[in-house]
DSSP file (Angstrom, degrees, kcal/mol; ACC not computed):
  #  RESIDUE AA STRUCTURE BP1 BP2  ACC     N-H-->O    O-->H-N    N-H-->O    O-->H-N    TCO  KAPPA ALPHA  PHI   PSI    X-CA   Y-CA   Z-CA
    1    1 A M              0   0    0      0, 0.0    24,-0.2     0, 0.0    22,-0.0   0.000 360.0 360.0 360.0 142.0   84.0   50.8   89.5
    2    2 A K  E     -A   24   0A   0     22,-2.2    22,-3.5     1,-0.0     3,-0.1  -0.951 360.0 -78.4-148.1 162.6   85.0   50.6   85.8
    3    3 A P  E     -A   23   0A   0      0, 0.0    20,-0.2     0, 0.0    18,-0.0  -0.225  69.5 -72.2 -61.6 158.2   85.0   52.9   82.7
    4    4 A A        +     0   0    0     18,-1.4    19,-0.0     1,-0.2    18,-0.0  -0.205  59.5 153.0 -55.9 135.9   81.7   53.4   80.9
    5    5 A E        +     0   0    0     -3,-0.1    -1,-0.2    18,-0.0     5,-0.0   0.533  42.8  94.9-130.9 -34.6   80.5   50.4   78.8
    6    6 A A  S  > S-     0   0    0      1,-0.1     4,-2.7     4,-0.0     5,-0.3  -0.340  81.4-119.0 -64.7 143.2   76.7   50.7   78.7
    7    7 A P  H  > S+     0   0    0      0, 0.0     4,-2.0     0, 0.0     5,-0.1   0.874 113.2  47.9 -52.0 -44.0   75.4   52.5   75.5
    8    8 A S  H  > S+     0   0    0      2,-0.2     4,-1.8     1,-0.2     5,-0.1   0.889 112.6  48.8 -66.8 -37.9   73.8   55.4   77.5
    9    9 A A  H  > S+     0   0    0     -3,-0.2     4,-2.5     2,-0.2    -1,-0.2   0.883 110.8  50.5 -68.0 -38.0   76.9   55.9   79.6
   10   10 A L  H  X S+     0   0    0     -4,-2.7     4,-2.4     2,-0.2    -2,-0.2   0.859 107.1  55.1 -66.5 -34.9   79.1   55.9   76.4
   11   11 A K  H  X S+     0   0    0     -4,-2.0     4,-1.8    -5,-0.3    -2,-0.2   0.908 110.2  45.5 -62.3 -43.0   76.7   58.5   74.9
   12   12 A V  H  X S+     0   0    0     -4,-1.8     4,-2.4   118,-0.3     5,-0.2   0.921 110.4  53.7 -66.4 -43.9   77.3   60.7   78.0
   13   13 A Q  H  X S+     0   0    0     -4,-2.5     4,-2.1     1,-0.2    -2,-0.2   0.912 108.8  49.6 -57.0 -43.0   81.0   60.1   77.8
   14   14 A A  H  < S+     0   0    0     -4,-2.4    -1,-0.2     1,-0.2    -2,-0.2   0.891 111.3  48.9 -62.8 -39.8   81.0   61.3   74.1
   15   15 A A  H  < S+     0   0    0     -4,-1.8    -1,-0.2     1,-0.2    -2,-0.2   0.849 114.4  45.8 -68.6 -34.1   79.0   64.4   75.1
   16   16 A L  H  < S-     0   0    0     -4,-2.4     3,-0.4     1,-0.2    -2,-0.2   0.797  99.1-151.2 -79.4 -29.9   81.4   65.2   77.9
   17   17 A G    ><  -     0   0    0     -4,-2.1     3,-0.9    -5,-0.2    -1,-0.2  -0.330  43.5 -48.3  82.6-172.0   84.6   64.6   76.0
   18   18 A E  T 3  S+     0   0    0      1,-0.2    -1,-0.2    -4,-0.1    -4,-0.1   0.588 119.4  80.6 -77.6 -11.0   88.0   63.5   77.4
   19   19 A R  T 3  S+     0   0    0     -3,-0.4     2,-0.3     2,-0.0    -1,-0.2   0.772  97.7  40.7 -67.6 -25.5   88.0   66.1   80.2
   20   20 A F  S <  S-     0   0    0     -3,-0.9     2,-0.5    -7,-0.2   119,-0.1  -0.883  73.6-141.9-123.4 153.5   85.6   63.9   82.3
   21   21 A Q        -     0   0    0     -2,-0.3   117,-0.5   117,-0.3     2,-0.4  -0.958  10.3-145.6-121.3 117.8   85.5   60.1   82.9
   22   22 A V        -     0   0    0     -2,-0.5   -18,-1.4   115,-0.1     2,-0.4  -0.641  20.4-163.4 -76.6 131.2   82.2   58.3   83.2
   23   23 A L  E     -AB   3 136A   0    113,-3.2   113,-2.4    -2,-0.4     2,-0.4  -0.939   7.3-150.4-119.4 140.5   82.4   55.5   85.7
   24   24 A E  E     -AB   2 135A   0    -22,-3.5   -22,-2.2    -2,-0.4     2,-0.3  -0.906  10.3-158.2-110.9 139.8   80.1   52.5   86.1
   25   25 A F        -     0   0    0    109,-3.0     4,-0.1    -2,-0.4    14,-0.0  -0.813  23.8-135.4-111.7 152.7   79.5   50.8   89.4
   26   26 A D  S    S+     0   0    0     -2,-0.3     2,-0.1     2,-0.1    -1,-0.1   0.870  94.6  67.8 -69.3 -37.0   78.1   47.3   90.1
   27   27 A A  S    S-     0   0    0      1,-0.1    -2,-0.3   107,-0.1     2,-0.1  -0.470 101.5 -94.4 -80.7 154.8   75.9   48.8   92.8
   28   28 A S        -     0   0    0     -2,-0.1   106,-0.3     1,-0.1    10,-0.2  -0.398  30.1-176.6 -67.6 142.4   73.1   51.2   91.9
   29   29 A T        +     0   0    0    104,-3.8     6,-0.2    72,-0.1   105,-0.2  -0.026  49.5 118.9-120.6  24.8   73.7   54.9   91.9
   30   30 A R  S    S+     0   0    0    103,-0.5     2,-0.2     4,-0.1   104,-0.1   0.878  71.4  42.6 -62.1 -42.7   70.1   55.7   91.1
   31   31 A T  S  > S-     0   0    0    102,-0.1     4,-2.8     1,-0.1     5,-0.2  -0.673  90.0-114.8-102.0 161.8   69.4   57.6   94.3
   32   32 A A  H  > S+     0   0    0     -2,-0.2     4,-2.7     1,-0.2     5,-0.2   0.898 118.6  50.5 -59.8 -40.8   71.6   60.2   95.9
   33   33 A A  H  > S+     0   0    0      2,-0.2     4,-2.2     1,-0.2    -1,-0.2   0.917 111.4  47.7 -64.6 -43.3   72.1   58.0   98.9
   34   34 A D  H  > S+     0   0    0      2,-0.2     4,-2.4     1,-0.2    -2,-0.2   0.928 113.4  48.3 -61.5 -45.6   73.0   55.0   96.7
   35   35 A A  H  X S+     0   0    0     -4,-2.8     4,-2.7    -6,-0.2     5,-0.3   0.929 111.1  49.3 -62.7 -46.6   75.4   57.1   94.7
   36   36 A A  H  X>S+     0   0    0     -4,-2.7     4,-3.0     1,-0.2     5,-1.5   0.903 111.8  49.6 -60.8 -41.5   77.1   58.5   97.7
   37   37 A A  H  <5S+     0   0    0     -4,-2.2    -1,-0.2    -5,-0.2    -2,-0.2   0.913 113.8  45.2 -64.1 -42.9   77.5   55.1   99.2
   38   38 A A  H  <5S+     0   0    0     -4,-2.4    -2,-0.2   -10,-0.2    -1,-0.2   0.894 121.2  38.2 -67.8 -39.8   79.0   53.6   96.0
   39   39 A I  H  <5S-     0   0    0     -4,-2.7    -2,-0.2    -5,-0.2    -3,-0.2   0.856 104.9-124.2 -80.2 -37.4   81.4   56.6   95.5
   40   40 A G  T  <5 +     0   0    0     -4,-3.0     2,-0.2    -5,-0.3    -3,-0.2   0.820  69.2 114.3  90.6  38.9   82.3   57.2   99.1
   41   41 A C  S   <S-     0   0    0     -5,-1.5    -1,-0.3    -6,-0.2     2,-0.2  -0.722  73.3 -75.8-127.6 179.1   81.3   60.8   99.3
   42   42 A E    >   -     0   0    0     -2,-0.2     3,-1.5     1,-0.1     4,-0.2  -0.495  36.0-123.7 -74.6 147.7   78.6   62.9  101.2
   43   43 A V  G >  S+     0   0    0      1,-0.3     3,-1.8     2,-0.2    24,-0.7   0.862 112.7  63.5 -56.5 -36.0   75.0   62.7   99.9
   44   44 A A  G 3  S+     0   0    0      1,-0.3    -1,-0.3    23,-0.3    23,-0.2   0.710  92.7  63.2 -64.2 -20.0   75.2   66.5   99.6
   45   45 A Q  G <  S+     0   0    0     -3,-1.5    82,-2.5    21,-0.1     2,-0.6   0.478  79.6  99.9 -84.5  -2.4   78.0   66.1   96.9
   46   46 A I  E <   -c  127   0A   0     -3,-1.8    21,-1.8    -4,-0.2     2,-1.0  -0.756  65.7-150.2 -86.0 123.3   75.6   64.3   94.5
   47   47 A A  E     -cD 128  66A   0     80,-3.6    82,-0.7    -2,-0.6     2,-0.4  -0.808  16.6-162.6 -94.9 100.3   74.3   66.6   91.9
   48   48 A K  E     - D   0  65A   0     17,-2.8    17,-2.2    -2,-1.0     2,-0.7  -0.702   9.0-144.1 -90.2 134.5   70.9   65.2   91.0
   49   49 A S  E     - D   0  64A   0     54,-0.5     2,-0.5    -2,-0.4    52,-0.2  -0.865  18.3-172.0 -99.9 112.8   69.3   66.3   87.8
   50   50 A L  E     - D   0  63A   0     13,-2.7    13,-2.8    -2,-0.7     2,-0.5  -0.898  11.0-146.9-108.5 131.9   65.5   66.7   88.1
   51   51 A I  E     + D   0  62A   0     -2,-0.5    36,-1.1    11,-0.2     2,-0.2  -0.857  20.3 173.4-104.0 128.8   63.4   67.3   85.1
   52   52 A F  E     -ED  86  61A   0      9,-3.2     9,-2.5    -2,-0.5     2,-0.5  -0.716  27.2-121.8-119.5 173.1   60.2   69.4   85.3
   53   53 A R  E     -ED  85  60A   0     32,-2.9    32,-2.0    -2,-0.2     7,-0.2  -0.980  23.2-118.6-123.3 128.5   57.9   70.7   82.5
   54   54 A G  E  >  -E   84   0A   0      5,-3.0     4,-1.5    -2,-0.5    30,-0.2  -0.468  20.5-142.1 -62.9 128.5   57.1   74.3   81.9
   55   55 A A  T  4 S+     0   0    0     28,-3.1    -1,-0.1    -2,-0.2    29,-0.1   0.824  95.8  24.6 -66.0 -32.8   53.4   74.8   82.4
   56   56 A T  T  4 S+     0   0    0     27,-0.4    -1,-0.1     3,-0.0    -2,-0.1   0.874 131.1  36.2 -96.7 -50.0   53.0   77.3   79.6
   57   57 A S  T  4 S-     0   0    0      2,-0.1    -2,-0.2     1,-0.1     3,-0.1   0.763  87.9-139.4 -78.4 -26.4   55.9   76.5   77.2
   58   58 A G     <  +     0   0    0     -4,-1.5    -3,-0.1     1,-0.3    -1,-0.1   0.507  53.9 144.7  75.9   3.1   55.9   72.7   77.7
   59   59 A R        -     0   0    0      1,-0.1    -5,-3.0    -6,-0.1     2,-0.3  -0.344  57.8-102.3 -74.2 154.2   59.8   73.0   77.7
   60   60 A A  E     -D   53   0A   0     -7,-0.2    53,-2.3    51,-0.1     2,-0.5  -0.594  33.3-163.3 -73.7 135.8   62.0   70.8   79.8
   61   61 A V  E     -Df  52 113A   0     -9,-2.5    -9,-3.2    -2,-0.3     2,-0.6  -0.986   3.1-159.7-122.7 117.7   63.3   72.5   82.9
   62   62 A M  E     -Df  51 114A   0     51,-3.2    53,-2.7    -2,-0.5     2,-0.6  -0.872   5.5-170.3-102.3 125.5   66.3   70.8   84.6
   63   63 A V  E     -Df  50 115A   0    -13,-2.8   -13,-2.7    -2,-0.6     2,-0.7  -0.969   7.2-159.3-112.6 120.6   67.0   71.7   88.2
   64   64 A I  E     +Df  49 116A   0     51,-2.9    53,-3.1    -2,-0.6     2,-0.3  -0.894  23.4 167.9-103.3 117.3   70.3   70.3   89.5
   65   65 A A  E     -D   48   0A   0    -17,-2.2   -17,-2.8    -2,-0.7     2,-0.1  -0.842  40.5 -88.9-128.2 161.0   70.3   70.1   93.2
   66   66 A S  E >   -D   47   0A   0     -2,-0.3     3,-2.0   -19,-0.2   -19,-0.2  -0.395  37.5-120.2 -64.0 143.8   72.4   68.6   96.0
   67   67 A G  T 3  S+     0   0    0    -21,-1.8   -23,-0.3   -24,-0.7   -35,-0.1   0.677 114.1  57.8 -60.1 -17.3   71.4   65.1   96.9
   68   68 A A  T 3  S+     0   0    0    -22,-0.2     2,-0.3   -25,-0.1    -1,-0.3   0.548 100.2  73.0 -89.3  -8.2   70.7   66.4  100.4
   69   69 A D    <   -     0   0    0     -3,-2.0     2,-0.4   -25,-0.1    -4,-0.1  -0.729  66.5-142.4-111.1 155.4   68.2   69.0   99.3
   70   70 A R        -     0   0    0     -2,-0.3    87,-2.9    87,-0.2     2,-0.3  -0.892  31.1-114.8-107.7 146.1   64.6   69.0   98.0
   71   71 A V  B     -I  156   0B   0     -2,-0.4     2,-0.9    85,-0.2    85,-0.3  -0.638  13.5-140.8 -84.3 134.8   63.6   71.4   95.3
   72   72 A D     >  -     0   0    0     83,-3.4     4,-2.3    -2,-0.3     3,-0.4  -0.846  12.6-160.4 -91.5 105.1   61.1   74.1   96.0
   73   73 A E  H  > S+     0   0    0     -2,-0.9     4,-2.6     1,-0.2     5,-0.2   0.819  88.5  55.7 -60.8 -32.3   59.1   74.2   92.8
   74   74 A K  H  > S+     0   0    0      2,-0.2     4,-2.3     1,-0.2    -1,-0.2   0.905 108.6  47.2 -66.9 -40.5   57.7   77.7   93.6
   75   75 A K  H  > S+     0   0    0     -3,-0.4     4,-2.2     2,-0.2    -2,-0.2   0.912 113.7  48.2 -65.5 -42.0   61.3   79.1   93.9
   76   76 A A  H  X S+     0   0    0     -4,-2.3     4,-1.5    79,-0.3    -2,-0.2   0.921 111.7  49.7 -64.3 -43.5   62.3   77.3   90.7
   77   77 A A  H  X>S+     0   0    0     -4,-2.6     5,-1.7     1,-0.2     4,-1.6   0.910 110.6  50.1 -61.4 -42.9   59.2   78.6   88.8
   78   78 A H  H  <5S+     0   0    0     -4,-2.3    -1,-0.2     1,-0.2    -2,-0.2   0.899 106.9  55.9 -61.6 -40.5   60.0   82.1   90.1
   79   79 A A  H  <5S+     0   0    0     -4,-2.2    -1,-0.2     1,-0.2    -2,-0.2   0.813 117.8  32.9 -64.0 -31.3   63.6   81.9   88.9
   80   80 A I  H  <5S-     0   0    0     -4,-1.5    -1,-0.2    -3,-0.3    -2,-0.2   0.549 107.3-120.7-103.1  -8.4   62.5   81.0   85.3
   81   81 A G  T  <5S+     0   0    0     -4,-1.6     2,-0.3    -5,-0.2    -3,-0.2   0.782  81.1  87.6  77.2  27.1   59.3   83.1   85.2
   82   82 A E  S   <S-     0   0    0     -5,-1.7    -2,-0.2    -6,-0.2    -1,-0.2  -0.973  80.6-107.5-155.3 139.2   57.0   80.2   84.5
   83   83 A R        -     0   0    0     -2,-0.3   -28,-3.1    -3,-0.1   -27,-0.4  -0.363  39.1-157.6 -62.3 148.1   55.1   77.7   86.6
   84   84 A I  E     -E   54   0A   0    -30,-0.2     2,-0.3   -11,-0.2   -30,-0.2  -0.914  10.2-167.5-128.2 157.1   56.5   74.2   86.4
   85   85 A G  E     -E   53   0A   0    -32,-2.0   -32,-2.9    -2,-0.3     2,-0.0  -0.924  38.0 -79.8-136.5 163.6   55.1   70.7   87.1
   86   86 A R  E     -E   52   0A   0     -2,-0.3     2,-0.4   -34,-0.2   -34,-0.2  -0.332  44.4-132.8 -62.3 143.2   56.6   67.3   87.5
   87   87 A A        -     0   0    0    -36,-1.1   -36,-0.1     2,-0.0     2,-0.1  -0.806  16.5-128.5 -98.6 139.4   57.5   65.6   84.3
   88   88 A D     >  -     0   0    0     -2,-0.4     4,-2.3     1,-0.1     5,-0.2  -0.352  31.3 -98.7 -81.5 170.4   56.5   62.0   83.7
   89   89 A A  H  > S+     0   0    0      1,-0.2     4,-2.4     2,-0.2     5,-0.2   0.846 122.3  52.8 -59.1 -37.8   58.9   59.2   82.7
   90   90 A D  H  > S+     0   0    0      2,-0.2     4,-2.7     1,-0.2    -1,-0.2   0.921 109.9  47.9 -65.4 -43.6   57.9   59.5   79.0
   91   91 A F  H  > S+     0   0    0      2,-0.2     4,-2.6     1,-0.2     5,-0.3   0.913 111.7  51.0 -62.6 -42.9   58.5   63.3   78.9
   92   92 A V  H  X>S+     0   0    0     -4,-2.3     4,-2.5     1,-0.2     5,-0.6   0.943 114.6  42.2 -60.5 -48.7   61.9   62.8   80.6
   93   93 A R  H  X5S+     0   0    0     -4,-2.4     4,-1.7     1,-0.2    -2,-0.2   0.908 114.8  51.2 -65.7 -41.3   63.0   60.2   78.1
   94   94 A E  H  <5S+     0   0    0     -4,-2.7    -2,-0.2    -5,-0.2    -1,-0.2   0.904 119.4  34.0 -63.1 -43.5   61.6   62.1   75.1
   95   95 A T  H  <5S+     0   0    0     -4,-2.6    15,-2.3    -5,-0.2    -2,-0.2   0.829 131.7  27.9 -85.7 -32.7   63.3   65.4   76.0
   96   96 A T  H  <5S-     0   0    0     -4,-2.5    13,-0.9    -5,-0.3    -3,-0.2   0.790  91.9-128.8 -98.1 -31.3   66.6   64.2   77.5
   97   97 A G  S  <<S+     0   0    0     -4,-1.7     2,-0.3    -5,-0.6    -4,-0.2   0.491  78.5  93.6  90.7   4.5   67.2   60.8   75.8
   98   98 A F  S    S-     0   0    0     -6,-0.6    -1,-0.4     6,-0.1    -2,-0.3  -0.900  74.5-114.1-131.4 157.6   67.6   59.2   79.2
   99   99 A A    >   -     0   0    0     32,-0.4     3,-1.9    -2,-0.3     4,-0.2  -0.585  45.2 -88.4 -87.6 152.5   65.5   57.4   81.8
  100  100 A I  T 3  S+     0   0    0      1,-0.3    -1,-0.1    -2,-0.2   -50,-0.1  -0.326 116.3  40.3 -54.4 137.5   64.7   58.8   85.3
  101  101 A G  T 3  S+     0   0    0    -52,-0.2    -1,-0.3   -71,-0.1    31,-0.1   0.239 118.2  48.1 101.5 -12.1   67.5   57.7   87.7
  102  102 A G    <   +     0   0    0     -3,-1.9    29,-2.1    29,-0.2    -2,-0.2   0.214  69.3 141.0-140.4  14.9   70.3   58.2   85.2
  103  103 A V        -     0   0    0     -4,-0.2   -54,-0.5   -54,-0.2    26,-0.4  -0.475  38.4-152.6 -67.9 118.0   69.6   61.7   83.7
  104  104 A P        -     0   0    0      0, 0.0    26,-0.2     0, 0.0    -6,-0.1  -0.388  22.9-116.6 -83.5 167.6   73.0   63.5   83.3
  105  105 A P  S    S+     0   0    0      0, 0.0     2,-0.3     0, 0.0     3,-0.1   0.622  95.4  28.9 -78.2 -11.4   73.4   67.3   83.4
  106  106 A A  S    S+     0   0    0      1,-0.1   -90,-0.1     5,-0.0   -91,-0.1  -0.907  90.4  57.8-142.4 166.9   74.6   67.4   79.8
  107  107 A G        +     0   0    0     -2,-0.3    -1,-0.1     1,-0.2     2,-0.1   0.703  66.5 162.2  85.6  20.9   74.1   65.5   76.5
  108  108 A H        -     0   0    0     -3,-0.1    -1,-0.2     1,-0.1   -12,-0.2  -0.354  49.3-126.1 -75.8 153.9   70.4   65.9   76.3
  109  109 A R  S    S+     0   0    0    -13,-0.9     2,-0.4     1,-0.2   -13,-0.2   0.900 103.8  25.3 -60.8 -44.1   68.3   65.4   73.1
  110  110 A T  S    S-     0   0    0    -15,-2.3    -1,-0.2     0, 0.0    -2,-0.0  -0.993  94.5-115.0-124.9 128.3   66.8   68.8   73.6
  111  111 A K        -     0   0    0     -2,-0.4   -51,-0.1    -3,-0.1     2,-0.1  -0.463  37.0-149.8 -66.4 121.4   68.6   71.5   75.6
  112  112 A P        -     0   0    0      0, 0.0     2,-0.4     0, 0.0   -51,-0.2  -0.417  24.5 -98.4 -85.7 164.2   66.5   72.3   78.8
  113  113 A I  E     -f   61   0A   0    -53,-2.3   -51,-3.2    -2,-0.1     2,-0.5  -0.714  53.7-151.0 -70.6 131.3   66.2   75.5   80.7
  114  114 A T  E     +f   62   0A   0     -2,-0.4    37,-2.1   -53,-0.2     2,-0.4  -0.943  24.9 179.6-125.2 129.7   68.7   74.8   83.5
  115  115 A L  E     -fg  63 151A   0    -53,-2.7   -51,-2.9    -2,-0.5     2,-0.5  -0.966  12.7-156.8-118.5 139.2   68.9   76.0   87.2
  116  116 A I  E     -fg  64 152A   0     35,-2.7    37,-2.4    -2,-0.4   -51,-0.2  -0.974  24.7-119.7-118.3 120.9   71.7   74.9   89.5
  117  117 A E  E >   - g   0 153A   0    -53,-3.1     3,-1.8    -2,-0.5     4,-0.3  -0.378  19.6-134.0 -61.2 129.2   71.0   75.1   93.3
  118  118 A E  G >  S+     0   0    0     35,-1.9     3,-1.4     1,-0.3     4,-0.2   0.731  97.8  72.3 -61.2 -25.1   73.5   77.4   94.8
  119  119 A R  G >  S+     0   0    0      1,-0.3     3,-1.1    34,-0.2    -1,-0.3   0.759  87.7  64.7 -64.2 -23.4   74.3   75.1   97.7
  120  120 A L  G X  S+     0   0    0     -3,-1.8     3,-1.5     1,-0.2    -1,-0.3   0.770  86.5  73.0 -66.9 -24.3   76.2   72.8   95.3
  121  121 A M  G <  S+     0   0    0     -3,-1.4    -1,-0.2    -4,-0.3    -2,-0.2   0.610  81.5  71.0 -69.3 -11.5   78.7   75.7   94.7
  122  122 A R  G <  S+     0   0    0     -3,-1.1     2,-0.3    -4,-0.2    -1,-0.3   0.587  82.6  88.3 -82.3  -9.0   80.3   75.1   98.2
  123  123 A F    <   -     0   0    0     -3,-1.5     3,-0.1     1,-0.1    -3,-0.0  -0.640  68.0-145.2 -95.4 147.8   81.9   71.8   97.2
  124  124 A A  S    S+     0   0    0     -2,-0.3     2,-0.3     1,-0.3    -1,-0.1   0.861  91.1  11.5 -71.9 -37.1   85.4   71.3   95.7
  125  125 A E        -     0   0    0     15,-0.2     2,-0.3    16,-0.1    -1,-0.3  -0.995  66.5-176.0-143.0 149.1   84.0   68.3   93.8
  126  126 A I  E     - H   0 139A   0     13,-3.3    13,-2.5    -2,-0.3     2,-0.4  -0.857  18.1-132.2-134.5 169.2   80.6   66.9   93.0
  127  127 A W  E     -cH  46 138A   0    -82,-2.5   -80,-3.6    -2,-0.3     2,-0.3  -0.982  19.5-170.4-128.9 138.1   79.3   63.8   91.2
  128  128 A A  E     -cH  47 137A   0      9,-2.4     9,-2.0    -2,-0.4   -80,-0.1  -0.906  31.2 -94.1-128.3 156.0   76.5   63.6   88.6
  129  129 A A  E     - H   0 136A   0    -82,-0.7     7,-0.3   -26,-0.4   -27,-0.1  -0.269  28.7-156.9 -63.4 153.6   74.6   60.8   86.9
  130  130 A A        -     0   0    0      5,-2.3  -118,-0.3     2,-0.5  -117,-0.2  -0.220  56.7 -68.2-134.9  45.2   75.9   59.7   83.6
  131  131 A G  S    S+     0   0    0    -29,-2.1   -32,-0.4     4,-0.2   -29,-0.2   0.188 110.6  59.2 100.3 -18.1   73.1   58.1   81.6
  132  132 A T  S >  S-     0   0    0      3,-0.3     3,-1.3   -31,-0.1    -2,-0.5  -0.913  89.7-103.4-137.1 165.5   72.3   54.9   83.5
  133  133 A P  T 3  S+     0   0    0      0, 0.0  -104,-3.8     0, 0.0  -103,-0.5   0.428 121.7  37.7 -70.8   3.6   71.2   54.1   87.1
  134  134 A N  T 3  S+     0   0    0   -106,-0.3  -109,-3.0  -105,-0.2     2,-0.4   0.151  97.2  92.1-138.2  23.3   74.8   53.0   87.9
  135  135 A A  E <   +B   24   0A   0     -3,-1.3    -5,-2.3  -111,-0.2    -3,-0.3  -0.963  43.2 158.9-122.6 138.1   77.0   55.5   86.0
  136  136 A V  E     -BH  23 129A   0   -113,-2.4  -113,-3.2    -2,-0.4     2,-0.3  -0.906  20.9-151.6-143.1 168.5   78.4   58.8   87.4
  137  137 A F  E     - H   0 128A   0     -9,-2.0    -9,-2.4    -2,-0.3     2,-0.3  -0.991  18.5-122.7-144.9 153.7   81.2   61.3   86.7
  138  138 A R  E     + H   0 127A   0   -117,-0.5     2,-0.3    -2,-0.3  -117,-0.3  -0.723  40.5 146.6 -95.8 141.9   83.1   63.7   88.9
  139  139 A L  E     - H   0 126A   0    -13,-2.5   -13,-3.3    -2,-0.3  -119,-0.0  -0.947  42.8-103.3-157.8 174.5   83.2   67.4   88.2
  140  140 A T     >  -     0   0    0     -2,-0.3     4,-2.1   -15,-0.2   -15,-0.2  -0.680  35.6-110.4-100.5 161.9   83.5   70.8   90.0
  141  141 A P  H  > S+     0   0    0      0, 0.0     4,-2.0     0, 0.0     5,-0.2   0.890 121.5  52.0 -58.1 -38.6   80.5   73.1   90.5
  142  142 A S  H  > S+     0   0    0      1,-0.2     4,-2.2     2,-0.2     5,-0.2   0.869 106.6  53.7 -67.8 -33.7   82.1   75.6   88.0
  143  143 A D  H  > S+     0   0    0      2,-0.2     4,-3.3     1,-0.2     5,-0.2   0.910 106.8  53.7 -59.7 -41.5   82.4   72.7   85.5
  144  144 A L  H  X S+     0   0    0     -4,-2.1     4,-2.1     1,-0.2     6,-0.4   0.914 108.8  47.0 -61.4 -44.9   78.7   72.1   86.0
  145  145 A V  H  X>S+     0   0    0     -4,-2.0     4,-2.1     1,-0.2     5,-0.5   0.925 115.7  46.1 -62.2 -44.6   77.8   75.7   85.2
  146  146 A E  H  <5S+     0   0    0     -4,-2.2    -2,-0.2     1,-0.2    -1,-0.2   0.917 113.2  48.7 -65.1 -45.0   80.0   75.6   82.1
  147  147 A L  H  <5S+     0   0    0     -4,-3.3    -1,-0.2     1,-0.2    -2,-0.2   0.878 123.3  30.4 -62.6 -40.2   78.7   72.3   80.9
  148  148 A T  H  <5S-     0   0    0     -4,-2.1    -1,-0.2    -5,-0.2    -2,-0.2   0.692  90.7-133.3 -96.1 -20.8   75.0   73.1   81.2
  149  149 A G  T  <5 +     0   0    0     -4,-2.1   -35,-0.2    -5,-0.3    -3,-0.2   0.717  56.0 159.4  67.9  19.7   75.0   76.9   80.6
  150  150 A G      < -     0   0    0     -5,-0.5     2,-0.5    -6,-0.4   -35,-0.2  -0.235  42.2-121.3 -76.9 163.3   72.8   76.8   83.7
  151  151 A R  E     -g  115   0A   0    -37,-2.1   -35,-2.7    -3,-0.1     2,-0.4  -0.897  21.5-126.9-106.3 131.6   72.0   79.7   86.1
  152  152 A V  E     +g  116   0A   0     -2,-0.5     2,-0.3   -37,-0.2   -35,-0.2  -0.636  44.0 157.2 -78.2 130.7   72.9   79.4   89.8
  153  153 A A  E     -g  117   0A   0    -37,-2.4   -35,-1.9    -2,-0.4     2,-1.1  -0.980  51.2-104.2-151.6 157.7   69.8   80.1   91.9
  154  154 A A        +     0   0    0     -2,-0.3   -37,-0.1   -37,-0.2   -75,-0.1  -0.754  59.3 140.9 -86.5  97.5   68.4   79.4   95.4
  155  155 A V        +     0   0    0     -2,-1.1   -83,-3.4     2,-0.1   -79,-0.3   0.298  31.2 108.8-123.8   7.1   65.8   76.8   94.6
  156  156 A A  B    S-I   71   0B   0    -85,-0.3   -85,-0.2    -3,-0.1     2,-0.1  -0.544  76.1-102.8 -84.0 152.3   66.1   74.4   97.6
  157  157 A R              0   0    0    -87,-2.9   -87,-0.2    -2,-0.2    -1,-0.1  -0.462 360.0 360.0 -68.0 145.2   63.5   74.1  100.2
  158  158 A D              0   0    0     -2,-0.1    -1,-0.1   -89,-0.1    -2,-0.0   0.471 360.0 360.0 -78.1 360.0   64.4   75.9  103.5
C-alpha cells in the first residue's frame, strides 16, 4: 500500500482534503471482497458506492452500502420517492467522473442524491473506494454522512 499516485486517486484526495489519506494497493480493491482482503478488514466494513438512475428525474442516485449487503432497489426508491434503475457504465462515468469499480462517495462531477445503508453505522471505521479499482480511504460512518450529505436509511435486502 502506498499514497495516491494515479490521476483519479489524486482527484479524490484533493476532494477529500488532508483529513483523509487515499491509499493505493498493488492488488485490486474493485470488489468488496478484494478490498477487504487487501486492507485486512471485514467485507462488511467496505462502503461500496452504487450508482442508480432516477426513472423520472434522470438524476444520479448513489446508494452506499456495506460490502456484505445487497441493495433493495424498491426500498431505495421508496426512500427517495422515485423509482430507480441500474445505471450503465457511461452514465456512471458521465455523472461521477469515475469508472465503475472505483466510484468514491465524494468528489463527483454532479452531486448525486445519496442514501447510506444504516448497517454501515455500526462500525468504528469503514473503507471506501477512492477513484480507481485499487485505491481506498479509511473513514468513520459519521464522516461518510458529513462528506456526502447523505441520508441514512434501511435500503439493504433482508
